[in-house]
C-alpha positions in Angstrom: 15.9 29.1 -24.3 17.3 25.9 -25.8 14.5 23.5 -26.5 12.3 24.9 -23.7 9.2 23.9 -25.6 10.2 20.2 -25.2 11.6 20.2 -21.7 8.7 21.8 -19.9 6.0 19.2 -21.1 8.5 16.4 -20.5 9.2 17.6 -16.9 5.5 17.9 -16.3 4.6 14.5 -17.6 7.5 12.9 -15.7 6.4 14.7 -12.5 2.8 13.4 -13.0 4.1 9.9 -13.7 6.3 9.9 -10.5 3.3 11.1 -8.4 1.0 8.4 -9.8 3.7 5.8 -9.2 4.3 7.0 -5.6 0.6 7.0 -4.8 0.3 3.5 -6.3 3.2 2.2 -4.1 1.8 3.8 -1.0 -1.7 2.5 -1.7 -0.4 -1.0 -2.4 1.7 -0.9 0.8 -1.3 0.2 2.8 -3.5 -2.6 1.3 -0.9 -5.2 2.1 -0.4 -4.0 5.7 -4.2 -3.8 6.2 -4.5 -7.4 5.0 -1.7 -8.5 7.3 -3.4 -6.9 10.3 -6.7 -8.6 9.4 -4.9 -12.0 9.1 -3.2 -11.6 12.4 -6.4 -10.6 14.2 -8.2 -13.6 12.7 -5.3 -15.9 13.8 -5.5 -14.5 17.3 -9.3 -15.0 17.4 -8.9 -18.7 16.3 -6.2 -19.3 18.9 -8.3 -17.7 21.5 -11.3 -19.9 20.7 -9.1 -23.0 20.7 -7.7 -22.1 24.1 -11.2 -21.4 25.5 -12.4 -24.8 24.1 -9.5 -26.6 25.9 -10.5 -25.2 29.3 -14.1 -26.5 29.0 
């Protein structure tokens, strides 16, 4: 086994690093899309109120 003592921990740490990075990217994407959905819902509510006010 050529340098097996160094490759195994390196592989393990890189796997953990990749997992943490992937979870971070997925979490950030979810947070951005959730905020976008909230903003779109708020815009539609404001437009609905403005349209209702014009009819009165």
